[in-house]
N, C-alpha and C positions, 0 to 999 in steps of 0.2 A: 672559697675559703676565707679570701679577705674580707668579702661583702658580710659573711657571718661574723667576722671579728669586728667589723666597724660597727654591727647591730649589738654585740656583747658591750663593746666600750662604749657607746653611746647610752645604751641603756643603765650600766653600772654610774655612769656620770649623772644620770638623772637620779638615780638612786640616792647617789651621795648628795645631791643637790637638795633634794625635797624631803628627803628622810632623816638626813645626818645632822641637821642643825635645830636643836632643840629650842630656839629662839623662834625660827620659822614655825614649829608646831604650837607652840605657845601664842603667836598672833593669830595663827589660824583657829585656835580655839577662842580666842577673845573675841574675833570678828564673828564666826558663825553661832555664836552663842546670843547674839543679838537676834537671831532669824530663827534658830532651830532650839528645839526642846527636846528631852527625853523621850522618844517613844515614836517623833516625828519620821515621816518619810521623806526621803530627799533624793532628787536624781542628780546623779554627778557626769555630765555630758561632757565627754573627752577627759574619761578617768585618769590616764597616762599611768604612772607609776603608784598611783592611789595615795599619796598623803592627803588630799581632802578627804577620802574615803576615810582613813584614819581619824580625821579632826572630826567629821561626823559621828564616827563609832564612839570614841572618846566622850561626846556629849551624850551618847545614849540612842542616837538616831538609826535607823532603818535607812538602809542605801540600795540603790539601783547604779549600777556604774557600767556605763556604755563606753564601750572601746574597742575599735576595731583593729588595732594594730597587733598581729600573734605575738609578737615579743613582749609586748605590754600586756596583753592577755596573761600570758605565761606568770608574770610578774604578779597580777591582781589576783589570779587564782592561788599562788604559792603564799601570799599574805592573808588572802581574805577567803580561799575556798573552804575552809572549814567553820566558817562564820555565817550560821543561818539568818543572821540580820543582813547580809550582803547578798545581793543577787548580782552579778557579773552578768552583763549583757554584750556578748560579741558582733558588736554593730556599730555602725555609723548612724548618725541621726539627721534628717533633713526634713524638706518639705513632703516628700512622699516615699512609698515603700517600693523596695527592689533592689537593685544593686548600684553601686556607684565605684570609681575610680579614685584610689586613695595614693596621693603621690607622698612617698616616703622619703625623709631624711635619715638614714640610718646612722648617722655621726650625733644627730641631734635629734631624737625621735618627738620631743615635744613639738614640733615646729613642723611636722607631717600635716598633711593638709587634702581636703578636696577641693580646693579652691585653685585653679591654674591662675586667675588674678591676684591671690596672695603671692605666688611666687615670681610673678610679674613685677609686682609693687616691691618686692623684696630687692629684688636685682639691681645691684648697684647703689642701694640705699644706705647710708650712714648707720652704724650699730647691726648690719645685717651681713658684713663682709665675710666670706668664706663658707657660706651656707651652701648647701649642695644637695638637691632633692635627686636620688639616684636610684629610684624603685618605685614601681608602681604595681598596684594591689586591687583586684576586683575584691571588692567586700559588700556585705549585706547593709541595706539601709532601712531604718524605719523611722518612724515619726513620734513626737514627743504624745500627741494624741492616742499612737497604739501603745506605748509604754504606761499611760494612764489608764487604760483599757486593761492592761495585763497586771498592772501593780497596785492602781489605785492614785488618788489625787496626794502631789506631794505639796509638802509646805513650804519647800525650797527646791530650786531648779538652779544648778550651776554649770554655766555653758562656757566652754575655752576650747573652740575649734578651728582656731587658725583662719580666720577670714571668711569661715561659712555659717557666722552667728546667726546672722539675719534668716538663712536659709533654715535652720533650726527651729527659730521663732515661727516661722510661717506654717510649720508642722504642728503648732500648738492654735487650737481656736477657742479655750478659755483659760482666763486667768488663774494664776493660783495665788496663794497669799505674797510670796517674795521669789525673786530671781538674781542673777545676777549673769551679765556675759562681759567676755574680754572683749577689749578695743586696743588697737594698735595705731600709732601717728602715720603709718605707712598706707593705710586703707580707714580713713577716716569716715568715708562715705559707707564702708560697712557698719560703722558704728551707729551712723546716724539713721541708717536704714532699720536696724535692730531697735534703736530707740523710739523710731516713727511705730514699729511693728507693736512695742510695749503700749504705746500709747493707745491704738486699735484696740489691743485686747483689754484696755481699762485701767492700767497702770498710772498714778498720778504722781508719784512722789519717787525720786532719784536721788543717789549720791553716787559718789567714785572714789576709787582707790588708785593708787599709782603702783606699778612694777609689784614687788613683793612685799609692800609697807604693811599691808594688813591694817591699815587706819583711815579713817574717812578724809577726805580733803575740805571737803566742807562742813561745818558746824551743825548743820541740820538739814532736814530734806530740801531739795530744790526741785524746780519745776523741770517738765521736759526741755522748755526753751531756754531755760539758764543753762542746763548742761550741755543742749546742743551749742550753745554760744561757748561754753568752756571747752567743748571737744575742739571745736573750729580753731579756737584761740591757743591752744596747747603747744607748746615747742616741741620741734620734731624729736629732740633729745629725749622727752620724757618716754617715747618708745610704746609702753604698753601701759595697761591698768584693767579695771573690771568697772563697769555701770552696775549699780544695785535698783533694782526698780520694786516698789511696794505698792499694794492697792491704797 
């Protein structure tokens, strides 16, 4: 019963954080309108409670939302289950198809992860105090290539999977117009690997946002080398952000 209560409280906290702030919604809309047009197809990998799904739908895009956590799937189906322009995929995404072990943080489900290395990096790190990954689930896994085969080629892919971003990109064998992936300062090596994978796929222009600011750090697009140097020099206190990649 206590475990179930922790899950409910964690989900409610996420809903309040990501759906309850109109400035957050407006910032997402401004940011994504640079990459997404009405009628476009978008993949949201690690959809969580669907605030990005909401932004893509307000723009008029069709959305494939991939999320393996049962409690969050229930939220996505409640919010978007009757929307024919949203396909909810109850899966994790990685380099291959099959099954994987999801390590769940019931009190803070946004940091649930498929990566034990992510949890090891968070252990004792500043800004990560008090986090507890207290449950494990066996979940189905697919690839970006398989999602493309089922749904079509997206105009934009958003990837936010807590230390598993490079693995997700290894399941993509063709470039799409634009994508984003989350980075954290506790695992810069994952961000650098994801950046290298983007280069291998043919992406040549990059920019970054910090935290939930929804605004680019750089005035214009940068090279992979420039973004790599920026990530390496970023203070630990910056904590997290997103790298945007374009062809």
